[in-house]
VOGU-3710 file (C-alpha; in Angstrom, 3 decimals, decimal comma):
1> mtrrprrnht> -22,443/1,437/-1,846  -20,784/3,661/-4,870  -17,141/4,378/-5,518  -15,666/7,272/-5,308  -13,605/8,453/-8,054  -9,719/8,433/-7,675  -8,754/11,910/-6,380  -4,955/13,054/-7,409  -3,343/14,974/-4,940  -1,234/18,325/-5,383
11> pafkakvala> 2,410/18,183/-3,993  1,147/20,914/-1,263  -1,769/19,570/0,088  0,423/16,208/0,723  2,984/18,135/2,101  0,469/19,830/4,572  -0,992/16,511/5,388  2,298/15,143/6,515  3,737/18,401/8,099  0,865/18,030/10,543
21> alkgektlse> 1,350/14,061/10,855  4,553/15,102/12,125  3,304/17,538/14,620  1,705/14,867/16,304  -1,031/17,150/17,617  -3,931/14,764/16,210  -4,260/11,061/16,206  -3,923/9,424/12,307  -7,444/8,879/12,825  -8,544/12,370/13,442
31> laelfdvhpn> -5,912/13,648/10,537  -7,870/11,394/7,935  -11,153/12,604/8,874  -9,941/15,930/8,435  -8,450/15,856/5,563  -10,467/13,284/4,113  -7,915/10,556/3,108  -7,132/7,020/4,525  -4,785/7,002/7,332  -2,291/4,605/5,418
41> qittwktqll> -1,946/7,492/3,077  -0,819/9,714/5,085  1,865/7,420/7,029  2,792/6,913/3,492  3,306/10,712/2,661  4,827/10,842/6,162  7,687/8,559/5,402  8,395/10,106/1,844  8,301/13,177/3,440  10,965/12,110/5,916
51> dgaagvfgsg> 13,151/10,556/3,620  13,375/13,364/0,844  13,771/16,028/4,019  17,685/15,983/3,595  17,173/17,028/-0,240  15,373/20,019/0,878  19,004/21,328/2,647  21,316/20,754/-0,549  23,632/18,374/0,892  23,336/16,088/-1,592
61> pssaeappvd> 24,151/16,335/-5,317  21,511/17,667/-7,271  19,511/15,124/-9,471  18,396/18,362/-11,842  21,947/18,363/-13,395  21,813/16,249/-16,630  24,818/13,946/-17,524  26,368/14,760/-20,841  25,162/13,263/-23,666  27,396/12,435/-26,881
71> lkalhakige> 26,167/13,719/-29,839  28,292/12,044/-32,310  27,269/8,549/-30,897  23,112/9,202/-30,809  23,786/10,482/-34,451  25,657/7,526/-35,379  22,993/5,453/-33,736  19,991/7,032/-35,628  22,044/6,402/-38,791  21,972/2,705/-38,115
81> ltlendfleg> 18,660/2,490/-37,197  17,527/4,052/-40,416  19,484/2,066/-42,040  18,215/-0,936/-41,092  14,889/-0,111/-41,539  15,543/1,125/-44,822  16,979/-2,494/-45,476  14,046/-4,257/-43,820  11,282/-2,216/-45,606  13,101/-3,279/-48,880
91> algkagllsa> 13,301/-6,421/-48,222  9,616/-7,102/-47,231  8,838/-5,008/-50,063  10,133/-7,765/-52,120  8,952/-10,617/-50,379  5,406/-9,007/-50,885  4,891/-9,057/-46,589  4,775/-5,160/-46,534  1,313/-4,394/-46,672  0,984/-0,257/-46,685
101> kr> 3,627/2,362/-46,398  3,723/4,747/-43,867
//
């Protein structure tokens, strides 16, 4: 028995299969045979569709908004890490433990 390579389904295909399962016109076995996927996969996609359906209407907070970033704190952290790297590189170089430079 040969194994089939792993398939990656598009979100549109998953939505199509999940909507067909929600309609209830065919059984899971019939849908699985029609779309050539496992019945458990159809159930998973159906559950994901039901869980995420409320987000379609925008009632909840949008996850697309990025939290504000404090650039001063990030630049300070970069400087701190650069200083640590330079110090450690010098210490290892003096000890003879740094074999190759970048």
